C-alpha positions in Angstrom: -16.5 29.5 2.0 -12.9 29.5 0.7 -11.5 27.4 -2.1 -10.4 24.6 0.4 -13.0 25.0 3.1 -16.7 24.1 3.1 -19.3 23.9 5.7 -19.7 20.1 5.3 -17.4 17.4 3.9 -19.4 14.3 2.9 -17.5 11.0 2.6 -19.3 8.9 0.0 -20.9 9.8 -3.3 -23.5 7.1 -3.3 -27.2 7.8 -3.4 -27.5 8.8 0.2 -24.4 11.0 0.1 -25.6 12.8 -3.1 -29.1 13.4 -1.6 -27.5 14.8 1.6 -25.4 17.1 -0.5 -28.6 18.3 -2.3 -30.4 19.0 1.0 -27.4 20.8 2.4 -27.8 23.1 -0.6 -31.4 23.8 0.5 -30.0 24.8 3.9 -27.5 27.2 2.1 -24.5 25.1 3.2 -21.4 24.6 1.1 -20.5 20.9 0.5 -17.5 18.9 -0.6 -18.2 15.2 -1.5 -15.3 12.8 -1.7 -15.5 9.2 -3.0 -12.8 6.6 -3.7 -14.6 5.3 -6.8 -14.0 7.0 -10.2 -17.7 7.7 -10.8 -20.5 8.9 -8.5 -23.3 6.5 -7.5 -21.6 4.2 -5.0 -22.5 0.5 -4.8 -25.7 0.7 -6.9 -23.9 2.4 -9.8 -20.8 0.2 -9.6 -22.5 -3.2 -9.1 -26.0 -2.7 -10.6 -25.7 0.0 -13.3 -28.3 -1.8 -15.5 -30.0 -3.9 -12.9 -33.4 -2.9 -11.7 -33.9 -1.7 -8.1 -37.5 -1.9 -6.9 -37.5 -0.4 -3.4 -36.6 3.3 -4.1 -39.6 5.6 -3.3 -41.1 7.2 -6.4 -39.7 4.7 -8.9 -41.6 1.6 -9.9 -38.2 0.3 -11.0 -34.9 2.1 -11.5 -31.3 1.0 -12.4 -28.3 2.1 -10.4 -27.2 4.3 -13.4 -30.6 5.9 -13.7 -30.9 6.7 -10.0 -27.4 8.2 -10.0 -28.2 10.3 -13.1 -31.4 11.6 -11.4 -29.6 12.5 -8.2 -26.8 14.3 -10.1 -29.3 16.3 -12.1 -31.0 17.2 -8.8 -27.7 18.3 -7.3 -27.0 20.6 -10.3 -29.2 23.2 -8.6 -26.4 23.9 -6.2 -23.5 23.4 -8.5 -21.8 26.6 -7.3 -21.6 25.5 -3.7 -21.1 21.7 -4.2 -17.7 20.2 -5.0 -17.4 16.6 -6.1 -14.1 14.8 -5.9 -13.9 11.3 -7.4 -11.1 8.7 -7.3 -10.0 10.3 -4.1 -9.6 8.7 -0.8 -9.8 10.2 2.7 -6.6 9.3 4.5 -6.8 11.2 7.8 -9.1 13.5 9.8 -8.0 15.8 12.5 -10.3 17.9 14.7 -9.3 21.6 15.0 -10.7 24.6 16.9 -12.7 25.6 13.8 -13.7 22.2 12.5 -11.7 19.5 10.8 -8.6 19.2 8.6 -9.1 16.4 6.1 -6.2 14.8 4.3 -7.0 12.9 1.2 -5.0 11.0 -1.4 -4.8 14.1 -3.5 -5.2 17.2 -1.3 -6.0 18.7 2.1 -9.3 20.3 2.9 -11.1 22.0 5.8 -14.7 21.6 6.8 -16.9 22.7 9.7 -18.5 19.2 10.0 -18.2 15.8 8.4 -21.0 13.5 7.3 -20.0 9.9 6.6 -22.2 8.3 4.0 -19.8 5.6 2.9 -22.2 2.7 2.5 -20.3 -0.4 3.6 -17.0 1.5 3.8 -14.2 2.0 1.4 -15.1 0.3 -1.9 -12.5 -1.3 -4.1 -12.7 -3.8 -7.0 -11.5 -7.3 -6.3 -8.6 -8.0 -8.6 -6.6 -11.1 -9.6 -3.0 -11.1 -10.5 -2.5 -11.2 -14.3 0.8 -10.3 -16.0 0.6 -6.9 -17.6 -2.4 -5.7 -15.5 -0.5 -2.6 -14.2 0.5 -1.7 -17.8 -3.0 -1.7 -19.3 -5.2 -1.1 -16.3 -5.7 2.6 -16.8 -7.1 2.5 -20.3 -8.0 -1.1 -21.2 -9.3 -2.8 -18.0 -12.6 -1.9 -16.2 -14.3 -3.3 -13.1 -17.8 -2.3 -14.0 -19.7 -1.5 -17.2 -20.3 2.2 -18.0 -20.6 4.2 -21.2 -21.4 1.2 -23.4 -21.2 3.3 -26.6 -17.4 3.3 -26.3 -17.3 -0.4 -27.1 -19.1 -0.2 -30.4 -17.1 -2.3 -32.9 -14.7 -3.7 -30.2 -13.8 -7.1 -29.0 -14.1 -7.4 -25.3 -13.4 -10.0 -22.6 -15.4 -10.4 -19.4 -13.7 -12.3 -16.6 -16.0 -14.0 -14.0 -18.9 -16.3 -13.6 -21.4 -14.5 -11.4 -24.3 -12.2 -12.0 -22.1 -9.2 -12.7 -20.2 -11.1 -15.4 -23.3 -12.3 -17.2 -25.0 -8.9 -16.9 -22.0 -7.2 -18.3 -21.6 -9.7 -21.2 -25.3 -9.4 -22.1 -25.2 -5.6 -22.0 -22.0 -5.4 -24.0 -23.2 -7.8 -26.7 -25.6 -5.0 -27.8 -22.6 -2.8 -28.7 -19.4 -4.8 -29.1 -18.6 -6.9 -32.1 -17.5 -9.9 -30.0 -17.8 -10.7 -26.3 -15.8 -13.5 -24.6 -17.0 -14.6 -21.2 -14.1 -16.4 -19.4 -14.5 -18.4 -16.2 -12.2 -20.8 -14.4 -15.0 -23.3 -13.8 -17.6 -25.0 -16.0 -20.3 -24.0 -13.5 -21.6 -20.5 -12.9 -23.0 -18.6 -9.9 -25.2 -16.4 -12.0 -29.0 -16.7 -12.4 -30.0 -19.3 -14.9 -31.9 -16.8 -17.0 -28.8 -14.6 -17.5 -26.7 -17.6 -18.4 -29.3 -18.9 -20.9 -29.5 -15.4 -22.4 -25.7 -15.3 -22.9 -25.6 -18.9 -24.3 -28.2 -18.0 -26.9 -26.4 -14.8 -28.1 -24.3 -15.4 -31.1 -22.0 -12.5 -30.2 -21.1 -14.1 -26.9 -18.6 -16.9 -26.7 -18.3 -18.6 -23.3 -14.9 -20.1 -22.6 -14.4 -22.5 -19.6 -12.4 -23.6 -17.7 -9.8 -20.9 -18.5 -7.7 -18.7 -16.2 -6.3 -15.3 -17.4 -2.5 -15.5 -17.7 -1.3 -12.3 -19.3 -2.4 -9.1 -21.1 -0.6 -8.7 -24.4 0.1 -5.4 -26.3 2.7 -2.9 -27.3 2.8 -1.2 -23.9 0.2 1.4 -24.7 -2.5 -0.5 -26.5 -3.9 -3.9 -25.5 -4.2 -6.4 -28.4 -5.0 -9.7 -26.7 -5.5 -11.7 -23.5 -3.6 -14.9 -23.0 -5.5 -17.7 -21.2 -4.4 -21.0 -19.6 -6.8 -23.9 -19.7 -7.3 -25.2 -16.2 -5.5 -28.4 -15.3 -3.6 -28.4 -18.6 -0.7 -26.7 -20.5 -3.0 -25.4 -23.2 -2.6 -21.7 -24.0 -5.1 -19.6 -25.9 -4.6 -16.1 -27.2 -7.8 -14.0 -27.8 -7.7 -10.7 -29.7 -9.4 -8.2 -27.5 -9.5 -4.4 -27.1 -10.7 -4.2 -23.5 -11.1 -6.5 -20.5 -13.7 -6.4 -17.7 -12.8 -8.0 -14.3 -16.2 -8.7 -12.6 -15.0 -10.4 -9.5 -17.0 -8.1 -7.3 -15.9 -5.4 -4.8 -14.3 -5.5 -1.4 -15.6 -3.0 1.2 -13.8 -2.1 4.4 -14.0 0.3 7.3 -10.2 0.1 7.7 -9.5 3.8 7.2 -12.6 5.0 9.1 -11.5 2.9 12.1 -8.5 5.1 12.4 -10.7 8.1 13.2 -11.4 6.7 16.8 -15.1 6.4 16.1 -17.2 3.9 18.1 -17.7 0.8 15.8 -20.0 -2.1 16.4 -20.3 -5.1 14.0 -18.5 -3.1 11.2 -20.9 -0.2 11.5 -20.5 3.3 13.0 -22.6 3.9 16.1 -24.7 7.1 16.1 -27.1 8.7 18.5 -30.7 9.9 17.7 -29.3 13.0 15.9 -27.0 10.7 13.8 -23.9 12.1 15.5 -21.0 9.8 16.2 -19.0 9.8 19.5 -16.9 12.6 18.0 -18.5 16.0 18.2 -19.0 17.4 14.6 -18.8 14.0 12.8 -22.1 12.6 11.7 -23.0 9.4 9.7 -25.9 8.1 7.7 -26.9 5.3 5.4 -25.8 1.7 5.5 -22.6 2.5 7.4 -24.4 3.4 10.6 -26.1 1.4 13.4 -28.6 2.4 16.0 -31.6 0.4 17.6 -33.9 -1.1 14.9 -31.8 0.3 12.1 -32.9 -0.9 8.6 -30.3 -0.8 5.9 -32.2 0.4 2.8 -31.6 3.3 0.4 -35.0 4.6 1.3 -34.0 4.8 5.0 -30.8 6.6 4.1 -32.7 9.1 2.1 -34.8 9.8 5.2 -31.8 10.2 7.4 -30.2 12.7 5.0 -32.5 15.7 5.7 -32.4 14.9 9.5 -28.6 14.9 9.6 -28.2 18.1 7.5 -30.7 19.9 9.8 -28.6 18.8 12.8 -25.4 19.9 11.1 -26.9 23.3 10.1 -27.7 23.9 13.8 -24.4 22.6 14.9 -22.5 25.0 12.6 -24.8 27.9 13.0 -26.7 27.6 16.4 -29.1 30.4 15.4 -30.5 28.4 12.6 -33.6 26.3 13.2 -33.5 22.5 13.1 -36.9 22.1 11.6 -37.0 20.8 8.0 -37.5 23.0 4.9 -40.0 22.2 2.2 -38.8 22.6 -1.4 -42.2 23.7 -2.6 -41.8 27.0 -0.7 -38.2 27.6 -2.1 -38.1 27.0 -5.8 -40.2 28.5 -8.6 -39.1 25.9 -11.1 
């Protein structure tokens, strides 16, 4: 292993990608994990950080944030041979005589094999055009709720009217001084219980029908958000320290399609060994399709050891394909 070369490069730091990285450590393989999101955890962490998931084996219920934290703690066992690169996007992949050259938005790496664990593809927040967004986006605008303690004593605005918006507002209300929930319609798409919970919270003020018009500040610090009441000329300035845009995320296989992989119905086709039509590129999780495929986190977890065993044999033909059992490897 050199600084820029690993045995495996995993595209996607969601639950399945993180578990595949852990199992690769069990097979004594070095791993680089790349994800376009700024935090590990993929869709469950980005969309459901505090929402309960009930179909993950071993957990009666678990949030996206809790599941991610558990997987990251598990992965720490192989910290010396696992490299995590966040907020970094894979741009191009070229096959070489010794593996693959991978160009990302920040660097170039080499890997013996690639495992795609990118869920539904490249994952980006859905944004709306608001004056001043580019100025304040880095420090004062978020697209999902994380590290709630940083909003203690703050005034925050949540933009949106779906489940993510109301979940964010209800969670933030436990920490922030004031939460404004702003939606362009008088009706909401969120579950009635979440709406009623927000309506009953004195710290949450619901403003409808309003459309965000501009972010106001001194160029480095956001001080307010300007709203335009729908179908009128009325303008409202709200003093806020931070804004959450909760309009969901957009997923796409746009970049992966450029790799010349076989794609069917927006999914990557793999064989019984989870290898794509390109020798040395494998795929697991929700991004793949094969006969009777079921798209669940639990299924992706099961695919991870299988694909890593196949990759281990692909890279080092003298290694066995049979699975390893952790109980025979670790003392603690």
